[in-house]
C-alpha positions as CSV (number, residue, x, y, z in Angstrom):
1,M,0.0,0.0,0.0
2,N,1.7,3.3,-1.1
3,E,-0.7,5.6,0.6
4,V,-1.2,5.6,4.4
5,Q,-4.9,5.1,5.0
6,Y,-4.9,4.6,8.8
7,A,-5.2,8.1,10.0
8,A,-3.8,7.5,13.5
9,A,-0.5,6.3,11.9
10,R,0.1,9.7,10.3
11,I,-1.1,11.7,13.4
12,Y,1.1,10.0,15.9
13,A,4.2,9.2,13.8
14,P,6.0,12.5,14.5
15,R,5.6,12.1,18.3
16,L,6.9,8.6,18.1
17,E,9.8,9.7,16.0
18,S,10.7,12.3,18.7
19,H,10.4,9.6,21.4
20,F,12.8,7.2,19.7
21,A,15.2,10.0,18.8
22,R,15.4,11.0,22.5
23,Q,16.0,7.4,23.6
24,L,18.7,6.8,21.0
25,T,20.6,10.0,21.7
26,G,23.8,8.9,23.3
27,A,22.7,5.3,23.6
28,Q,25.0,2.5,22.6
29,S,22.7,0.8,20.1
30,D,22.8,-0.5,16.6
31,A,19.2,0.5,16.1
32,P,18.5,3.2,13.5
33,V,16.5,6.3,14.4
34,P,13.1,5.7,12.8
35,D,11.7,8.6,10.9
36,A,8.0,9.5,10.7
37,K,7.6,8.1,7.2
38,A,8.9,4.7,8.3
39,I,6.7,4.7,11.5
40,E,3.7,5.6,9.4
41,A,4.3,2.8,7.0
42,L,4.8,0.1,9.6
43,I,1.7,1.1,11.7
44,D,-0.5,1.5,8.6
45,A,0.6,-2.0,7.2
46,G,0.2,-3.5,10.7
47,F,-3.2,-2.1,11.2
48,W,-4.7,-3.3,7.9
49,A,-2.9,-6.7,8.3
50,S,-4.6,-7.1,11.7
51,L,-8.0,-7.0,10.0
52,Q,-7.0,-9.8,7.6
53,R,-7.7,-13.5,8.1
54,E,-5.4,-16.4,7.2
55,E,-7.2,-19.7,7.4
56,G,-9.6,-18.2,9.8
57,Y,-7.0,-16.7,12.2
58,A,-6.2,-13.1,12.9
59,P,-2.5,-12.4,12.4
60,E,-0.2,-11.9,15.3
61,I,3.0,-10.4,14.1
62,S,6.0,-8.5,15.5
63,L,7.8,-6.1,13.1
64,A,11.2,-4.6,13.7
65,L,12.4,-1.6,11.8
66,L,16.0,-2.7,11.2
67,P,18.3,-3.2,8.2
68,P,19.5,-6.8,7.9
69,D,23.2,-5.9,8.3
70,R,22.4,-4.7,11.9
71,A,20.5,-7.9,12.9
72,V,22.0,-10.8,14.8
73,H,21.8,-14.1,12.8
74,P,19.0,-12.9,10.5
75,M,17.2,-15.3,8.3
76,L,17.1,-13.6,4.9
77,L,14.5,-14.1,2.2
78,A,16.0,-14.6,-1.3
79,E,13.4,-12.2,-2.6
80,P,12.2,-9.5,0.0
81,L,8.5,-9.0,0.1
82,P,6.7,-5.6,-0.2
83,L,5.4,-4.3,3.1
84,G,1.7,-4.8,2.8
85,P,-1.2,-6.3,4.8
86,R,-1.7,-9.3,2.7
87,A,2.0,-10.3,2.7
88,L,2.1,-9.9,6.5
89,A,-1.0,-11.9,7.0
90,R,0.4,-14.8,5.0
91,L,3.7,-14.8,6.9
92,A,2.0,-14.6,10.3
93,P,1.7,-18.3,11.0
94,A,5.5,-18.7,10.6
95,V,6.3,-15.9,13.1
96,E,3.6,-15.9,15.7
97,R,5.7,-17.5,18.4
98,P,7.2,-15.0,20.9
99,G,10.6,-13.6,20.2
100,I,10.5,-13.7,16.4
101,H,10.4,-10.4,14.5
102,L,9.8,-9.8,10.8
103,G,12.6,-7.4,9.7
104,V,11.5,-4.4,7.8
105,W,13.7,-1.9,5.9
106,R,13.4,0.6,3.1
107,A,14.4,0.2,-0.5
108,G,14.3,3.6,-2.1
109,D,10.9,5.1,-1.3
110,A,9.3,1.8,-0.4
111,F,9.6,-0.6,2.5
112,H,10.0,-4.4,2.3
113,V,10.2,-7.4,4.6
114,W,13.7,-8.9,4.3
115,G,13.3,-11.9,6.6
116,T,13.3,-12.6,10.4
117,T,15.4,-12.0,13.4
118,R,15.2,-13.1,17.0
119,A,17.1,-10.2,18.4
120,A,16.3,-6.5,18.2
121,P,18.8,-3.9,19.4
122,S,17.9,-1.7,22.4
123,F,15.5,1.1,21.4
124,C,14.8,-0.5,18.1
125,F,11.3,0.4,16.9
126,V,9.2,-2.7,17.2
127,L,5.5,-3.0,16.3
128,E,3.4,-5.9,17.7
129,V,0.1,-6.8,16.0
130,L,-1.9,-8.4,18.8
131,G,-5.4,-8.6,17.4
132,P,-7.9,-6.9,15.1
133,G,-7.1,-3.2,15.3
134,L,-4.8,-3.7,18.3
135,L,-1.1,-2.6,17.9
136,V,1.6,-1.9,20.4
137,V,4.8,0.1,19.7
138,K,7.6,-0.9,22.0
139,H,11.4,-1.2,22.4
140,R,13.9,-3.1,24.4
141,I,15.6,-1.2,27.2
142,R,19.1,-2.8,26.9
143,E,21.0,-5.2,24.8
144,E,21.2,-8.1,27.2
145,S,17.5,-8.0,28.2
146,A,14.7,-9.8,26.4
147,K,12.1,-7.5,28.0
148,F,10.3,-4.7,26.1
149,R,8.8,-1.5,27.3
150,N,5.5,-0.3,25.8
151,V,5.6,3.2,24.2
152,A,2.1,3.4,22.5
153,V,-1.0,1.4,22.1
154,F,-3.2,1.7,19.0
155,E,-6.7,0.3,19.3
156,G,-8.8,1.4,16.3
157,E,-9.3,5.2,16.7
158,Q,-8.1,5.2,20.3
159,V,-4.3,5.8,20.8
160,K,-2.6,5.8,24.2
161,L,1.0,7.1,24.6
162,V,2.6,5.8,27.8
163,T,4.1,8.5,30.1
164,R,6.0,8.4,33.3
165,R,5.7,12.1,34.1
166,A,2.5,11.9,36.1
167,V,3.7,9.1,38.4
168,D,5.1,10.0,41.8
169,A,8.3,7.9,42.3
170,L,7.8,7.8,46.0
171,D,4.0,7.3,46.1
172,A,3.4,4.7,43.3
173,P,3.7,0.9,43.8
174,A,7.2,-0.5,43.1
175,L,5.9,-2.6,40.2
176,L,4.5,0.5,38.5
177,R,7.7,2.4,39.0
178,S,9.7,-0.4,37.5
179,L,7.4,-0.7,34.5
180,L,7.7,3.0,33.7
181,W,11.2,4.2,34.8
182,Y,13.4,3.5,31.8
183,D,16.5,4.8,33.5
184,S,16.0,2.9,36.7
185,S,18.8,0.7,38.0
186,A,16.1,-1.5,39.5
187,L,15.1,-3.1,36.2
188,L,12.8,-6.0,35.9
189,D,15.2,-8.8,36.7
190,D,14.2,-9.8,40.2
191,G,11.1,-9.7,42.3
192,D,9.4,-7.0,40.3
193,D,9.9,-9.3,37.2
194,L,7.9,-12.0,39.0
195,L,5.1,-9.6,39.8
196,L,5.0,-8.5,36.2
197,R,4.9,-12.0,34.9
198,L,2.1,-12.8,37.4
199,A,0.2,-9.8,36.1
200,V,0.6,-10.9,32.5
201,S,-0.4,-14.5,33.3
202,M,-3.5,-13.3,35.2
203,R,-4.7,-11.4,32.2
204,E,-4.0,-14.3,29.9
205,H,-6.3,-16.8,31.6
206,K,-9.2,-14.3,31.0
207,R,-11.2,-15.4,34.0
208,G,-10.5,-12.4,36.1
209,G,-8.8,-12.6,39.5
210,T,-7.3,-10.8,42.5
211,L,-3.8,-11.2,43.9
212,L,-3.0,-9.7,47.3
213,V,0.7,-9.1,48.1
214,V,1.1,-8.7,51.9
215,P,4.2,-8.1,54.1
216,A,6.1,-11.3,55.0
217,G,5.9,-12.2,58.7
218,S,2.8,-10.1,59.3
219,E,-0.6,-11.6,60.2
220,A,-2.5,-8.3,59.9
221,W,-3.9,-9.2,56.5
222,R,-6.0,-11.9,58.2
223,D,-8.2,-9.2,59.8
224,S,-9.5,-8.4,56.3
225,I,-10.3,-12.0,55.4
226,V,-13.6,-13.8,56.0
227,R,-13.0,-17.0,58.0
228,P,-12.8,-19.9,57.6
229,V,-10.4,-19.7,54.7
230,A,-11.4,-22.5,52.3
231,Y,-8.0,-22.9,50.7
232,A,-5.3,-21.9,53.2
233,V,-1.8,-23.2,52.5
234,R,0.3,-24.5,55.4
235,P,3.2,-24.3,55.4
236,P,3.5,-21.4,52.9
237,F,4.2,-22.8,49.4
238,T,7.6,-21.4,48.4
239,E,8.3,-22.7,44.9
240,L,8.1,-19.1,43.4
241,A,10.1,-17.7,46.3
242,D,12.8,-20.4,45.8
243,L,13.3,-19.2,42.2
244,M,14.8,-16.0,43.6
245,H,17.7,-17.9,45.0
246,R,18.7,-19.5,41.7
247,T,21.0,-18.0,39.0
248,P,19.2,-16.1,36.3
249,E,19.9,-19.0,33.8
250,E,18.4,-21.6,36.2
251,R,15.5,-19.3,37.0
252,Q,14.6,-18.9,33.4
253,L,14.1,-22.6,32.9
254,D,11.2,-22.8,35.4
255,V,9.8,-19.3,35.9
256,G,7.1,-19.5,33.3
257,R,5.7,-22.8,34.6
258,V,5.7,-21.7,38.2
259,V,4.3,-18.3,37.5
260,D,1.5,-19.7,35.4
261,A,0.6,-22.2,38.1
262,L,0.3,-19.6,40.7
263,A,-1.6,-17.2,38.4
264,G,-4.0,-20.0,37.7
265,L,-5.0,-20.0,41.3
266,T,-6.4,-16.4,40.9
267,A,-9.0,-17.8,38.5
268,V,-10.7,-19.5,41.6
269,D,-13.5,-17.4,43.1
270,G,-11.9,-15.2,45.7
271,A,-8.5,-13.7,46.1
272,T,-5.0,-15.3,46.2
273,V,-2.6,-14.1,48.9
274,I,1.2,-14.1,48.6
275,T,3.9,-12.4,50.7
276,D,6.3,-9.8,49.3
277,R,8.8,-12.7,49.4
278,Y,6.5,-14.6,46.9
279,E,5.3,-17.2,49.4
280,L,1.8,-18.5,48.7
281,L,-0.4,-18.3,51.8
282,A,-3.9,-18.9,50.6
283,F,-6.3,-18.7,47.6
284,G,-10.0,-18.5,47.1
285,V,-10.2,-16.1,50.1
286,K,-13.1,-13.8,50.7
287,I,-12.3,-10.2,51.6
288,G,-14.2,-8.6,54.4
289,R,-14.2,-5.3,56.2
290,P,-12.8,-5.4,59.8
291,D,-15.1,-4.2,62.6
292,G,-15.0,-0.5,63.0
293,R,-13.2,0.2,59.8
294,P,-14.9,2.8,57.4
295,R,-16.3,1.7,54.1
296,V,-14.3,3.1,51.1
297,E,-16.2,6.0,49.6
298,R,-13.7,7.3,47.1
299,V,-10.5,6.4,45.4
300,A,-7.9,8.2,43.3
301,L,-7.9,6.9,39.7
302,S,-5.2,7.3,37.0
303,E,-3.6,5.7,34.0
304,P,0.0,6.3,33.0
305,I,-0.8,7.7,29.6
306,E,-0.3,11.2,28.1
307,G,-3.3,13.5,28.8
308,D,-4.5,11.6,31.8
309,T,-5.0,13.3,35.2
310,V,-5.7,11.9,38.6
311,A,-9.4,11.8,39.2
312,V,-11.4,11.0,42.3
313,A,-14.0,8.3,41.7
314,A,-16.4,6.0,43.6
315,P,-15.2,2.4,43.9
316,L,-18.1,1.2,41.8
317,Q,-16.6,3.1,38.9
318,L,-13.6,0.7,38.9
319,G,-15.7,-2.4,38.4
320,G,-17.8,-4.9,40.3
321,T,-17.4,-6.9,43.5
322,R,-13.8,-7.9,42.8
323,H,-12.6,-4.4,42.5
324,N,-14.7,-3.1,45.4
325,S,-13.4,-5.7,47.8
326,A,-9.8,-5.2,46.7
327,V,-10.2,-1.4,47.3
328,Q,-11.4,-2.1,50.8
329,F,-8.5,-4.4,51.4
330,A,-6.0,-1.8,50.2
331,Q,-7.5,0.8,52.5
332,D,-7.4,-1.4,55.5
333,Q,-4.0,-3.0,54.8
334,R,-1.9,-0.1,53.9
335,D,1.3,-2.0,53.5
336,A,-0.2,-4.4,51.0
337,L,-0.7,-4.3,47.2
338,A,-3.8,-5.6,45.4
339,M,-3.6,-6.6,41.7
340,V,-6.9,-7.0,40.0
341,A,-7.5,-8.5,36.5
342,S,-10.9,-8.2,34.8
343,Q,-12.3,-10.6,32.4
344,D,-12.3,-7.9,29.7
345,G,-8.5,-7.5,30.0
346,R,-8.4,-4.4,32.3
347,F,-5.7,-4.6,35.0
348,T,-5.6,-2.4,38.1
349,L,-3.0,-1.9,40.8
350,L,-4.5,-0.8,44.1
351,A,-2.4,0.6,46.9
352,W,-2.7,3.2,49.7
353,S,-1.4,6.6,48.7
354,P,-0.1,8.7,51.6
355,R,0.0,11.7,49.3
356,E,-3.6,11.4,48.2
357,G,-4.8,10.1,51.6
358,M,-6.8,7.4,50.0
359,V,-6.4,4.3,47.9
360,H,-4.9,5.0,44.4
361,A,-6.2,2.8,41.6
362,H,-3.6,2.6,38.8
363,R,-5.0,1.3,35.5
364,V,-2.0,-0.5,33.9
365,E,-3.3,-2.8,31.1
366,T,-1.6,-0.5,28.6
367,L,1.8,-1.5,30.0
368,L,1.0,-5.3,30.0
369,L,0.1,-5.8,26.3
């Protein structure tokens, strides 16, 4: 397609060009600085490809804007393909597994798919096609990391640009700070990585769920739980905690299996409780309001995207019973974190905010796609 027909691609390409130029300034990376024309072309092709069907399946593709001579061990096509929705849809079954990118680069005024690569340099422009009309722009944060940070989410006519400016570094949950702070030395390689993986896995089972993270060694959280607890765990189950004592190489072998098993417990009606040392204490628990504690009347609500401001809302505006009970828990247990996944894919971090003087609900599904 020679003409860009997805309007959002043209509107947001200059802002994304500026973002990547800032990130690549002074960075030690082989990634080229993407210009607005290239960004437009990839987003436009990705959007229209997402609406195609190949043998009944919607394409799931990852595109990396990278010349083949800067890729590590690339697989080169003898004849590069023109960048277009039909060609992308046909290639999708071969590259839908995680970690495989279609390499895209320009030839004159046009763009073509030259093959595949499993490694994208830090701050390389990557576009993931996740579903019909759903695209995510992202990049890696450093060469040795396989993790990506989301920059923008395109969903039809709605576009969200991720920002960190509105997040108070001292007031936000550690997981949110780690997700947003690109220059943080506390990158997602330890405990926060496990919480991130748990959040992603909770969204993936699509049943909704609540995970409560409470201080290790404290029993105060039990005051907010209806007894008896149907699925208490004694002694605490430590398989996830034990991963923290392994080398990164050993941890990588088992972390997916262990995280998915624990996240699966959140699909059971009720909440799952773990300590901040990742020990499983109970699942399927019912949250109650301790005697004498006030009912939550309002919460602060925000999303880390450009143009968003902190609003004050009633708990019912967050969702149903699952959200309301988690808000009450976060108010009564101010050292705890509540992570709530909805069946529709929304994901909320709930924690007491000393600055706001109330529970702060952080909508973070944009960061988890």
